[in-house]
N, C-alpha and C positions, 0 to 999 in steps of 0.2 A: 285568669292568665297567670301563672306562678310568677313568684318572683325569683329571681335568679339569684341567689348568694353567692356573691366571690368568695372564693376559698383560696388561702395562700397557697402557694406552690410548694411542693414538697424542696427541702433543702438538698443539692446534691455535692456530697464530698469528694475529694479528689488530691490529689498530688500537684504541689506547683511545679514548675520547670525548676524552681531551684532546689527544690525537694527531690526531685527525680535525680536531678545533675549527682548530688550528695549521695546517694544510695547507688547510683551505676558508679561513682567513685570510690564508693567504701566495697562495692562487689568486685571491683577490678583490683582492689589490693587485696582482697581475699583470696582469689584466684591466682594474682600475680605470687603468693606468698606459698600457695598450695603448688604452683609451678614450679617454685623456686627449689621446696624441700624434693619436689620430683625429681628433677634435674640433678640436684645436689646428691640424693641417693642413688642416682642412676651412677654419677661420677665415681662418688665413692665404691659402688660395687664393682665396677669398671677397674678402677684402682688394686681395688683388693683383689679381685680377680687377677689382675696384672701380675701384683706381687706374687700370689698364691702359685703362678705358671713358671716364673721367674726362679722361685725357691726352690720347686718343685724339680725342674729342670738341672739345676746347679746342683742340687744334693744326690740324684740319680747319677749324674755326670761323674762326679767325686767320686761317689761308690765304685763306679764299673771302672773308671780310670784306675783310681788306686789300688783296686784289686788286682788288675794286671802289672800296676808298678811294683808293688810287692813282692810279685812271684816271680819278677825279671832275675835273670841271671840263675836260673835254679838249675842244677844237674842230677839232683836227686841225691847225690854223695859229698856235698859240701865242698867241689872242685872248683878254684877260681881260675885255673889254665885249663883250657879245652882246644885241642887241635883237630883238623879233621883231615879225611882222605880223600874228598869229594873233588873230582876234575875241574880245575880252575878255582878249587877252594868253595867251588858252592855258588856262586854269584855274589852279586852284592849285599846281601842280605846275610849270608853265611860266612862270609870267607873271613870277617872279622868277627871274633866271639865278643861282643859287648855287653852282654846282656840289656842295655841301654844304650841308646843313640838318640840324640835331638837333630831335628830340622826345622834351622830358622825359616824366620819368614822369605830369606831369599835362597834358600836351600833346597833343590828338587827332591823330592822323595825316589829310594832305587826304583828302577824301570819293572822288578820283577813285579813290584805292586800293582802294576796298571792302573793309575790313580789320576783322572782327569778332571775331577771336578773339585779340585781343594783350592780354597778362599785364598786370594792372594793378601799379603801381610801376615797371615796367621803362623804359627807354628803348629810343629807335628812332631811325634814320637816313635820311634820301633822299640818295640820291646821284644827278647828273647828269652826263652824258656824250654821246657818241658811240658807235655800234656799228661795232666796226672800224675800219679804215683809211679807208674812203669811198672815192671816184671822183671823176676829175678831170673838171672842166667842158671841154668843147669849143667849144660856143657855146652864149652867153646870150643868149635874146630876151627885150627888156624888155617887150614888149608895147605899146607908145607908137604911138599912133594907132589902137588898137581891137584889134590883134592879140592872139593867144595870147602869154601871159608862161610861157616854158620854157626848160629847159636841156636840151641835149643832153651826155649822159656819154660816155667813153670804151668802156664795153664793156655788154652787157647783165649783168642782175643779178636777183637773185631777193630781195635784200634790200630793195629798194622795194617797194611796193606801193600801190595807190590808198588814200589817207586818211591815208598815213605823215606823222609829224611828222618834217621832215627839217632840216638846218643847213649851211649853205652858207658859207663864208669864205674870204678870201684875207689875206694878211698884214696889211692896214688893218680889215677890218671881218668881223663874224659876225653872221647873221641867222638867225632861226629862221622858217619858213613851213610850209607844209601842201601835200602833193602833191594835186591834186584828180584827176591820174590820171598813170599811169606806162605808155608804149608800149614793152615790152622791143624790139619789131621795129625799131622806129628810135632806141631808146636816148634818149627825150624824157620828161623830167619838167614835168609842167604844174602850176601853180600859180596859174590864174584866183580870181577872187572866185565867190560864190554855189555854187550846185548843193548837195547835200544831204550834203556831208561836213562833219563837227562835230570841231572850230568852225569851221572854215573861215578864210580867209584875209580880212583887212578893206582889205586892197590888193594888188593885182600888183607895186607898185612898193616895191621893199626897201628901205626908207627907214626911218632910225632914229625914231621919234617926235620932234617938238618938245618934247613935254612928258611927262613920266612918265604913264604909263597911255594915252596916245592912241595912233592910228594912225599908221603911217610912209606917210602919201599923198603926194600932189602931184606931179611932176615926178620921175623914176626917178634914181636914182643912175648914173654911169657903170657899163655892164655889168661883172659880173663877167669876169675876164678867161680866156684858156685857161689850162688848170692849178689853177686855184680847187679848193677840195676841195666834194663834198656826201656827206654820212652821214647815215644815220637816228639821231634821237634816240635815248636809252634813259634812262628813271629808274627807279631801282629804291630799293623800300624793304627794308630789314632789320630785323627784330624779332623779340623773343620772343612765342610766341604757345600757346595751349592745343590739343595733339595729339588729345587724345580718348581716351589713352591711361592710366589711372591708376596701373595696374600698371607703368608703368616711368617714373613722376614726374610724367605727364600735360606737360611744356614740350620745346618744341624751340626752334632756331633758325629761322624763317622768311624767305621772301624773296618779294617781289610785284612784278614788272616790268610797267608799264603797256606793253599792249598784249601782254603774254607770256602771256596765262590767268590762272587763278588763284592762290592763292598754293603756294608749293613749299615743302616741308617739308626743309630741309635739313641740318640735324644734330638728332638727339633728344640729351636728356639736358643741354642748355643751359638752364640755370634762371631766369639772370638776365643782364643787360647793362647797363652803366652807362657813359656817353658825358662825354667833356669834350673841349676843342677849343683849340687854340694858335693865334690871331690875331696878325698882325703889328704890329696898332695898340694894345698892351696890352704890357706890362711884368711882366704879374702870372701870367706862365705860361698854365697851362689853366685854362678857364673853361666853365662849362655852358651859357654862354647869352651868345656875342660880338654887340655890337654889329653888326658888318655880317660877314655870312658871306662873302661874297667876299674877305673877309681871312685867311680860315681857311689855315692851311697844314701844320696836322699834326690828327692824332685820336689821343686817347687810350682804347683800350679796355677795359674790365675784364669779364670774361666768367665766371658761374660753372656749373660742371658739377656733375651729380649721375651718381653710378652707378644705372644700369638693375636693379642686385642691389640687393634692399631688406633683405637679410640681413647687413649690416654692423655692424651696432649702432652707428652713427653717421647723426646728422641723423635721426631717425626711423625708422634700418634704412638709411640710405643713405650711401654716403661722397661728401663734399662737398670740392669744389676751387674756388680763384678764382685767375686770373691775369690780369695786365695788361701789354700791348705798346702801342707807339706807332706809328703808320703815317705817312708822311708824303705830301702830294700832290704827284705828279710834276710836274704842271704849275703848281704854285706855290712850291715849295721851290727859294731862291736857288740 
């Protein structure tokens, strides 16, 4: 019978409970550190994205609003005094030719603009001027003796249509009137009284009224001479409106133009606009309501933008930035 030799059992290596716990702890520290880096990078990315969104919105808004403000009050002939022969003065956006007029948080906008989504507590601004560079007058027929009152212009255009509000000027005068008919074939702009256009002309004679609010009737002024300028009138309101997208902050910068269709959403993310004005007849700098809007030479605009990203943990989850700039009116700055 063979002798069974007892052999020592193989040694089994392993981890003790303490070693295992230490390894797990170290692993958790590493995972936690990596997780913290990922979270920090995510927050930094969202913050940078929010900053980029607010800066882009502010930059675009300033550029577009400033462009309209610089051109406000332009007639094409450098006239500071403008009269009109529209019935009723043309309504609440034309009766007073101010070039620029502000509407603070508590002042409603002209009804002609039909704006219903303006955000309470925000300012708005109305800007008046002409569209483009206009057209040269070739002949002005005054309508004396019962004939048609019209202008023949130097070239056909698609910028003038029946019923358009127009402005004609020379170095001494500027008058607002309404085209009752435009004939592109012979380049004639007719501006008689009556007809179905609204508001219509109270007189075909382009005279300044004898008293404010009256119609410029009577015998006509001398005809506007050759190379006088005719251009379409434009009135634009800039305001803060509700865009109907609460997941993006709800508010945007809007523009509404008379005769230009409905309100246009221009820049999303602009949540507030505050305005003040620099008139020439005061030594107090910028004011919110000048005594005479025709004396305004500059506008101070303060815009607030919020990020569309709502996970930045600032201002209810959105990043907010406010910037201010000053824009001068080219037609009034000395």
